[in-house]
DSSP file (Angstrom, degrees, kcal/mol; ACC not computed):
  #  RESIDUE AA STRUCTURE BP1 BP2  ACC     N-H-->O    O-->H-N    N-H-->O    O-->H-N    TCO  KAPPA ALPHA  PHI   PSI    X-CA   Y-CA   Z-CA
    1    1 A X              0   0    0      0, 0.0     2,-0.5     0, 0.0     0, 0.0   0.000 360.0 360.0 360.0 140.9  -42.7   61.3  -32.7
    2    2 A X        -     0   0    0      2,-0.0     2,-0.4     0, 0.0     0, 0.0  -0.935 360.0-167.8-117.2 131.2  -44.6   64.3  -31.5
    3    3 A X        -     0   0    0     -2,-0.5     2,-0.5     2,-0.0     0, 0.0  -0.934   1.7-166.6-115.6 140.6  -45.1   65.2  -27.9
    4    4 A X        -     0   0    0     -2,-0.4     2,-0.5     2,-0.0    -2,-0.0  -0.989   2.2-162.7-128.6 130.3  -47.6   67.7  -26.7
    5    5 A X        +     0   0    0     -2,-0.5     2,-0.4     2,-0.0    -2,-0.0  -0.943  11.4 175.3-116.4 128.4  -47.6   69.1  -23.2
    6    6 A X        -     0   0    0     -2,-0.5     2,-0.5    17,-0.0    15,-0.1  -0.982  31.2-123.6-130.5 141.2  -50.6   70.9  -21.7
    7    7 A X        +     0   0    0     -2,-0.4     2,-0.3    13,-0.2    16,-0.2  -0.724  40.0 176.7 -80.7 125.7  -51.2   72.3  -18.3
    8    8 A X        -     0   0    0     -2,-0.5     2,-0.4    12,-0.1    12,-0.2  -0.914  25.4-148.4-128.1 155.3  -54.3   70.8  -16.8
    9    9 A X  B     +A   19   0A   0     10,-1.5    10,-2.5    -2,-0.3     2,-0.4  -0.980  22.9 177.3-118.8 138.6  -56.2   71.0  -13.6
   10   10 A X        -     0   0    0     -2,-0.4     2,-0.9     8,-0.2     8,-0.1  -0.972  27.8-141.4-147.1 127.0  -58.0   67.9  -12.5
   11   11 A X    >   -     0   0    0     -2,-0.4     3,-1.9     1,-0.2     5,-0.2  -0.787  13.2-158.7 -88.5 110.8  -60.0   67.2   -9.3
   12   12 A X  T 3  S+     0   0    0     -2,-0.9    -1,-0.2     1,-0.3     0, 0.0   0.687  89.7  60.2 -64.0 -18.5  -59.2   63.6   -8.5
   13   13 A X  T 3  S+     0   0    0     -3,-0.0    -1,-0.3     2,-0.0     2,-0.3   0.563  99.8  71.7 -86.1  -9.0  -62.4   63.3   -6.4
   14   14 A X  S <  S-     0   0    0     -3,-1.9     0, 0.0     2,-0.1     0, 0.0  -0.728  72.0-141.2-109.3 156.6  -64.6   64.2   -9.4
   15   15 A X        +     0   0    0     -2,-0.3    -1,-0.1     2,-0.0    -3,-0.1   0.391  67.5 118.2 -89.1   1.6  -65.5   62.3  -12.5
   16   16 A X  S    S-     0   0    0     -5,-0.2    -5,-0.1     1,-0.1    -2,-0.1  -0.345  73.3-103.3 -70.8 151.5  -65.2   65.6  -14.6
   17   17 A X        -     0   0    0      1,-0.1    -6,-0.1    -7,-0.1    -1,-0.1  -0.393  45.8 -93.0 -70.6 150.9  -62.7   65.8  -17.4
   18   18 A X        -     0   0    0     -8,-0.1     2,-0.4     1,-0.1    -8,-0.2  -0.267  39.5-117.7 -62.2 151.5  -59.6   67.8  -16.7
   19   19 A X  B     -A    9   0A   0    -10,-2.5   -10,-1.5     1,-0.1    -1,-0.1  -0.762  18.8-164.8 -92.4 137.5  -59.6   71.4  -17.7
   20   20 A X    >   -     0   0    0     -2,-0.4     3,-1.9   -12,-0.2   -13,-0.2   0.265  37.4-118.9-107.5  11.9  -57.1   72.5  -20.3
   21   21 A X  T 3  S-     0   0    0      1,-0.3     3,-0.1   -12,-0.1   -14,-0.1   0.879  77.5 -50.5  52.9  40.9  -57.3   76.3  -19.7
   22   22 A X  T 3  S+     0   0    0      1,-0.3     2,-0.3     0, 0.0    -1,-0.3   0.404 101.2 137.6  82.8  -2.7  -58.4   76.8  -23.3
   23   23 A X    <   -     0   0    0     -3,-1.9     2,-0.4   -16,-0.2    -1,-0.3  -0.582  41.7-147.5 -78.9 138.4  -55.7   74.8  -25.0
   24   24 A X        -     0   0    0     -2,-0.3     2,-0.5    -3,-0.1    47,-0.0  -0.812   2.7-149.6-101.2 143.7  -56.9   72.5  -27.8
   25   25 A X        -     0   0    0     -2,-0.4     2,-0.4     2,-0.0   -19,-0.0  -0.959  10.1-165.4-112.5 132.1  -55.3   69.3  -28.7
   26   26 A X        -     0   0    0     -2,-0.5     2,-0.5     2,-0.0    46,-0.2  -0.932   5.2-154.7-115.2 140.1  -55.3   68.0  -32.2
   27   27 A X  E     -b   72   0B   0     44,-2.8    46,-2.6    -2,-0.4     2,-0.7  -0.963   2.2-163.2-119.7 120.0  -54.5   64.4  -33.2
   28   28 A X  E     -b   73   0B   0     -2,-0.5     2,-0.6    44,-0.2    46,-0.2  -0.910  13.0-163.0-102.2 115.7  -53.1   63.6  -36.6
   29   29 A X  E     -b   74   0B   0     44,-3.7    46,-2.5    -2,-0.7     2,-0.3  -0.886   8.7-146.0-105.7 114.9  -53.5   60.0  -37.2
   30   30 A X  E     -b   75   0B   0     -2,-0.6     2,-0.4    44,-0.2    46,-0.2  -0.585  21.4-169.3 -75.7 133.4  -51.5   58.3  -40.0
   31   31 A X  E     +b   76   0B   0     44,-3.1    46,-2.6    -2,-0.3    47,-0.4  -0.983  14.7 160.4-131.3 138.7  -53.4   55.5  -41.7
   32   32 A X        -     0   0    0     -2,-0.4     5,-0.0    44,-0.2    44,-0.0  -0.989  42.9 -96.8-152.1 143.4  -52.2   52.8  -44.2
   33   33 A X     >  -     0   0    0     -2,-0.3     4,-2.0     1,-0.1     3,-0.3  -0.275  33.9-117.6 -62.7 150.8  -53.6   49.5  -45.2
   34   34 A X  H  > S+     0   0    0      1,-0.2     4,-2.6     2,-0.2     5,-0.2   0.878 112.9  57.5 -53.2 -43.1  -52.1   46.4  -43.5
   35   35 A X  H  > S+     0   0    0      1,-0.2     4,-2.1     2,-0.2    -1,-0.2   0.901 107.6  46.4 -59.1 -43.1  -50.8   45.1  -46.9
   36   36 A X  H  > S+     0   0    0     -3,-0.3     4,-2.1     2,-0.2    -1,-0.2   0.886 111.5  50.8 -69.3 -39.4  -48.8   48.2  -47.5
   37   37 A X  H  X S+     0   0    0     -4,-2.0     4,-2.5     2,-0.2    -2,-0.2   0.897 109.5  52.2 -62.0 -40.5  -47.4   48.3  -44.0
   38   38 A X  H  X S+     0   0    0     -4,-2.6     4,-2.4     1,-0.2    -2,-0.2   0.903 108.7  49.6 -64.1 -42.1  -46.4   44.6  -44.4
   39   39 A X  H  X S+     0   0    0     -4,-2.1     4,-1.6     2,-0.2    -1,-0.2   0.896 111.6  49.1 -63.0 -40.5  -44.5   45.4  -47.6
   40   40 A X  H  X S+     0   0    0     -4,-2.1     4,-0.7     2,-0.2    -2,-0.2   0.906 112.3  47.4 -65.3 -41.7  -42.7   48.3  -46.0
   41   41 A X  H >< S+     0   0    0     -4,-2.5     3,-0.9     1,-0.2    -1,-0.2   0.905 109.7  53.7 -65.4 -40.9  -41.7   46.2  -43.0
   42   42 A X  H 3< S+     0   0    0     -4,-2.4    -1,-0.2     1,-0.2    -2,-0.2   0.841 104.6  55.8 -61.6 -33.5  -40.5   43.4  -45.3
   43   43 A X  H 3< S+     0   0    0     -4,-1.6    -1,-0.2    -5,-0.2     2,-0.2   0.683  88.1  96.8 -74.6 -17.2  -38.3   45.8  -47.2
   44   44 A X    <<  -     0   0    0     -3,-0.9     2,-0.5    -4,-0.7     3,-0.2  -0.499  62.4-151.9 -75.8 138.7  -36.4   46.9  -44.0
   45   45 A X  S    S+     0   0    0     -2,-0.2    -2,-0.1     1,-0.2    -3,-0.0  -0.933  72.4   0.3-113.2 135.8  -33.2   45.3  -43.3
   46   46 A X  S    S+     0   0    0     -2,-0.5     2,-0.3     1,-0.2    -1,-0.2   0.870  90.9 144.3  61.2  38.9  -31.8   44.8  -39.8
   47   47 A X        -     0   0    0     -3,-0.2    -1,-0.2     2,-0.2    -3,-0.0  -0.844  56.5-132.1-109.9 146.8  -34.8   46.5  -38.1
   48   48 A X  S    S+     0   0    0     -2,-0.3     2,-0.7     2,-0.1    -1,-0.1   0.848  87.9  86.1 -64.7 -34.2  -36.3   45.4  -34.8
   49   49 A X        -     0   0    0      3,-0.0     2,-0.2     2,-0.0    -2,-0.2  -0.599  67.1-167.1 -77.3 114.1  -39.9   45.4  -36.2
   50   50 A X    >>  -     0   0    0     -2,-0.7     3,-1.7     1,-0.1     4,-0.5  -0.608  33.2-113.0 -98.7 157.3  -40.4   42.0  -37.8
   51   51 A X  G >4 S+     0   0    0      1,-0.3     3,-1.0    -2,-0.2     4,-0.5   0.844 116.4  60.3 -56.6 -35.8  -43.3   41.0  -40.2
   52   52 A X  G 34 S+     0   0    0      1,-0.2     4,-0.4     2,-0.1    -1,-0.3   0.654  98.8  58.6 -71.0 -13.8  -44.7   38.7  -37.5
   53   53 A X  G <> S+     0   0    0     -3,-1.7     4,-1.9     1,-0.1    -1,-0.2   0.656  85.0  81.3 -89.3 -16.1  -45.1   41.6  -35.1
   54   54 A X  H <X S+     0   0    0     -3,-1.0     4,-2.8    -4,-0.5     5,-0.2   0.927  87.0  50.9 -59.7 -51.2  -47.5   43.6  -37.4
   55   55 A X  H  > S+     0   0    0     -4,-0.5     4,-2.3     1,-0.2    -1,-0.2   0.884 111.2  48.2 -57.6 -41.7  -50.8   41.9  -36.6
   56   56 A X  H  > S+     0   0    0     -4,-0.4     4,-1.5     2,-0.2    -1,-0.2   0.895 112.0  50.5 -69.3 -36.8  -50.4   42.2  -32.8
   57   57 A X  H  X S+     0   0    0     -4,-1.9     4,-0.9     1,-0.2     3,-0.2   0.941 112.9  45.7 -66.9 -45.8  -49.5   45.9  -33.2
   58   58 A X  H  < S+     0   0    0     -4,-2.8     3,-0.3     1,-0.2    -2,-0.2   0.852 108.2  57.2 -63.7 -36.3  -52.6   46.5  -35.4
   59   59 A X  H  < S+     0   0    0     -4,-2.3    -1,-0.2    -5,-0.2    -2,-0.2   0.835 112.1  41.0 -63.8 -35.1  -54.8   44.6  -33.0
   60   60 A X  H  < S+     0   0    0     -4,-1.5     2,-0.3    -3,-0.2    -1,-0.2   0.537  87.7 112.9 -91.4  -8.0  -53.8   46.9  -30.1
   61   61 A X     <  -     0   0    0     -4,-0.9     2,-1.0    -3,-0.3    -3,-0.0  -0.501  60.5-146.0 -67.7 127.0  -53.9   50.1  -32.1
   62   62 A X        -     0   0    0     -2,-0.3     2,-0.2     0, 0.0    -1,-0.1  -0.820  16.8-152.3 -96.3  97.3  -56.8   52.3  -30.9
   63   63 A X        -     0   0    0     -2,-1.0     2,-0.1     1,-0.1   -32,-0.0  -0.500  16.4-120.4 -71.2 135.7  -57.9   54.0  -34.1
   64   64 A X        -     0   0    0     -2,-0.2     2,-0.6     9,-0.1    -1,-0.1  -0.423  17.0-144.2 -72.7 151.2  -59.4   57.4  -33.5
   65   65 A X    >>  -     0   0    0      1,-0.1     3,-2.2    -2,-0.1     4,-2.0  -0.919   6.2-163.6-117.5 102.0  -63.0   57.9  -34.7
   66   66 A X  T 34 S+     0   0    0     -2,-0.6     6,-0.1     1,-0.3     5,-0.1   0.717  89.8  60.4 -60.8 -19.2  -63.6   61.4  -36.0
   67   67 A X  T 34 S+     0   0    0      1,-0.2    -1,-0.3    -3,-0.1     3,-0.1   0.693 119.2  26.8 -80.4 -15.0  -67.3   60.9  -35.7
   68   68 A X  T <4 S+     0   0    0     -3,-2.2     2,-0.3     1,-0.1    -2,-0.2   0.518 119.3  56.1-119.2 -10.5  -67.1   60.3  -32.0
   69   69 A X  S  < S-     0   0    0     -4,-2.0     3,-0.4     3,-0.0     2,-0.2  -0.893  77.5-121.1-125.8 151.7  -63.9   62.2  -31.0
   70   70 A X  S    S+     0   0    0     -2,-0.3   -43,-0.1     1,-0.2    -3,-0.1  -0.604  83.0  14.2 -93.6 152.1  -63.0   65.9  -31.5
   71   71 A X  S    S+     0   0    0     -2,-0.2   -44,-2.8     1,-0.2     2,-0.4   0.825  80.5 150.9  60.3  40.9  -60.0   67.4  -33.4
   72   72 A X  E     -b   27   0B   0     -3,-0.4     2,-0.4   -46,-0.2    -1,-0.2  -0.872  23.4-173.0-105.1 134.4  -59.0   64.2  -35.3
   73   73 A X  E     -b   28   0B   0    -46,-2.6   -44,-3.7    -2,-0.4     2,-0.5  -0.995  11.2-151.9-127.0 126.3  -57.3   64.3  -38.7
   74   74 A X  E     -b   29   0B   0     -2,-0.4     2,-0.5   -46,-0.2   -44,-0.2  -0.869  10.1-161.1-100.4 128.8  -56.7   61.2  -40.6
   75   75 A X  E     -b   30   0B   0    -46,-2.5   -44,-3.1    -2,-0.5     2,-0.7  -0.951  15.7-132.4-115.4 128.7  -53.7   61.3  -43.0
   76   76 A X  E >   -b   31   0B   0     -2,-0.5     3,-1.0   -46,-0.2   -44,-0.2  -0.712  14.0-165.8 -81.5 108.9  -53.4   58.7  -45.9
   77   77 A X  T 3  S+     0   0    0    -46,-2.6   -45,-0.1    -2,-0.7    -1,-0.1   0.549  81.6  72.5 -75.8  -7.8  -49.8   57.4  -45.8
   78   78 A X  T 3  S+     0   0    0    -47,-0.4    -1,-0.3     2,-0.1     3,-0.1   0.817  85.7  82.5 -72.8 -29.2  -50.2   55.9  -49.3
   79   79 A X  S <  S-     0   0    0     -3,-1.0     5,-0.1     1,-0.1    -4,-0.0  -0.313  98.9 -85.9 -72.1 157.3  -50.0   59.5  -50.7
   80   80 A X    >>  -     0   0    0      1,-0.1     4,-2.2     3,-0.1     3,-0.7  -0.216  43.4-106.0 -60.0 156.8  -46.7   61.2  -51.2
   81   81 A X  H 3> S+     0   0    0      1,-0.3     4,-2.4     2,-0.2     5,-0.2   0.880 119.3  56.6 -53.8 -44.2  -45.2   63.0  -48.2
   82   82 A X  H 3> S+     0   0    0      1,-0.2     4,-1.9     2,-0.2    -1,-0.3   0.862 109.4  46.1 -60.2 -36.2  -46.1   66.5  -49.6
   83   83 A X  H <> S+     0   0    0     -3,-0.7     4,-2.7     2,-0.2    -1,-0.2   0.856 109.0  55.1 -73.1 -36.9  -49.7   65.5  -49.9
   84   84 A X  H  X S+     0   0    0     -4,-2.2     4,-2.1     2,-0.2    -2,-0.2   0.925 109.2  48.0 -56.9 -46.5  -49.7   64.0  -46.4
   85   85 A X  H  X S+     0   0    0     -4,-2.4     4,-2.5     1,-0.2    -2,-0.2   0.930 111.6  49.7 -60.6 -48.9  -48.4   67.3  -45.1
   86   86 A X  H  X S+     0   0    0     -4,-1.9     4,-2.8     1,-0.2     5,-0.3   0.881 108.5  53.0 -60.9 -39.7  -51.1   69.2  -47.0
   87   87 A X  H  X S+     0   0    0     -4,-2.7     4,-2.4     1,-0.2    -1,-0.2   0.934 111.5  46.5 -59.4 -44.3  -53.8   66.8  -45.6
   88   88 A X  H  X S+     0   0    0     -4,-2.1     4,-2.3     2,-0.2    -2,-0.2   0.914 114.5  46.0 -65.5 -45.0  -52.7   67.5  -42.1
   89   89 A X  H  X S+     0   0    0     -4,-2.5     4,-2.2     2,-0.2    -2,-0.2   0.919 114.8  47.3 -66.7 -42.2  -52.5   71.3  -42.7
   90   90 A X  H  X S+     0   0    0     -4,-2.8     4,-2.5     1,-0.2    -2,-0.2   0.892 110.8  52.2 -66.6 -38.5  -55.9   71.4  -44.4
   91   91 A X  H  X S+     0   0    0     -4,-2.4     4,-1.4    -5,-0.3    -2,-0.2   0.907 109.9  49.0 -61.8 -42.8  -57.4   69.2  -41.6
   92   92 A X  H  <>S+     0   0    0     -4,-2.3     5,-2.6     1,-0.2    -2,-0.2   0.911 111.1  49.5 -64.5 -40.2  -56.1   71.6  -38.9
   93   93 A X  H ><5S+     0   0    0     -4,-2.2     3,-1.8     1,-0.2    -2,-0.2   0.908 107.6  53.6 -64.7 -42.1  -57.5   74.6  -40.8
   94   94 A X  H 3<5S+     0   0    0     -4,-2.5    -1,-0.2     1,-0.3    -2,-0.2   0.831 106.1  55.1 -62.5 -28.9  -60.9   72.9  -41.1
   95   95 A X  T 3<5S-     0   0    0     -4,-1.4    -1,-0.3    -5,-0.2    -2,-0.2   0.444 127.5-101.4 -83.9   1.8  -60.8   72.5  -37.3
   96   96 A X  T < 5S+     0   0    0     -3,-1.8     2,-0.5     1,-0.3    -3,-0.2   0.531  70.4 148.3  96.0   7.6  -60.3   76.2  -36.9
   97   97 A X      < -     0   0    0     -5,-2.6     2,-1.2    -6,-0.2    -1,-0.3  -0.661  46.2-134.0 -77.9 125.0  -56.5   76.3  -36.3
   98   98 A X        +     0   0    0     -2,-0.5     2,-0.4     0, 0.0    -1,-0.1  -0.657  32.6 179.9 -82.5  97.3  -55.2   79.6  -37.7
   99   99 A X        -     0   0    0     -2,-1.2     2,-0.1   -10,-0.1     3,-0.1  -0.826  24.0-132.0-103.0 139.2  -52.1   78.6  -39.6
  100  100 A X        -     0   0    0     -2,-0.4     2,-0.1     1,-0.2    -1,-0.0  -0.454  52.1 -72.3 -76.2 159.8  -49.8   80.9  -41.4
  101  101 A X              0   0    0      1,-0.2    -1,-0.2    -2,-0.1     0, 0.0  -0.342 360.0 360.0 -56.0 125.1  -48.9   79.9  -44.9
  102  102 A X              0   0    0     -3,-0.1    -1,-0.2    -2,-0.1    -2,-0.0   0.367 360.0 360.0-103.4 360.0  -46.4   77.0  -44.6
């Protein structure tokens, strides 16, 4: 789990968005087909997340829309971990984040 903390100022009397003092937030969203998620959940033993819980979790998931929201990177969880990491790094670079060689 990743947590990001940013200092913001926000006038509660205004409808304007809070100011982030120049900090950018990037959201890396992992995505995987329902069938693959179901297979992975089914393979787990003694885990709190049961197969019957998947659909309600997916129903409430708010998927980001890169065409409507800024700084969104979608990572394909079907790919090997090393490719997922590369997708995230390349996505951050495309969005202008200056990353040193990782």
